[in-house]
C-alpha positions, -999 to 999 in steps of 0.1 A, spaced: -603 -48 -320 -618 -15 -332 -608 19 -320 -637 43 -312 -617 73 -303 -591 90 -280 -603 110 -251 -588 135 -226 -616 127 -202 -618 89 -194 -655 94 -184 -663 104 -220 -647 72 -232 -666 51 -207 -699 69 -216 -695 62 -253 -688 25 -247 -718 22 -224 -740 37 -250 -727 15 -278 -727 -16 -256 -765 -15 -256 -764 -17 -294 -737 -25 -319 -711 -35 -293 -733 -58 -272 -713 -86 -258 -679 -69 -266 -653 -59 -240 -639 -23 -237 -602 -17 -236 -590 17 -222 -554 23 -231 -534 54 -219 -515 71 -247 -499 102 -232 -525 128 -223 -554 108 -239 -571 75 -233 -578 53 -264 -611 35 -264 -610 1 -281 -636 -27 -282 -635 -63 -291 -622 -89 -295 -629 -98 -331 -616 -130 -347 -602 -114 -378 -593 -79 -391 -622 -84 -417 -647 -91 -389 -636 -59 -371 -639 -39 -403 -675 -53 -408 -683 -44 -372 -675 -7 -379 -706 -4 -402 -732 -4 -374 -710 16 -351 -706 43 -377 -743 42 -383 -748 49 -346 -728 81 -350 -694 70 -337 -660 69 -353 -646 34 -358 -612 21 -371 -601 -15 -371 -568 -19 -353 -545 -48 -344 -540 -57 -307 
């Protein structure tokens, strides 16, 4: 998976995924994980860590943060 950010407002997380799902995340699933006061937005799955790392290129080019993560 790749992490796209951590958000206090879950609506902002959903909005970002919706925007990216029309481009570099087309066909990927969103994962919203509560972590204290924030919600982590992840997308995937990817077959390998290397594939997730490569996927971050177009996501970053679209103006979003992207970090490959396990799980």
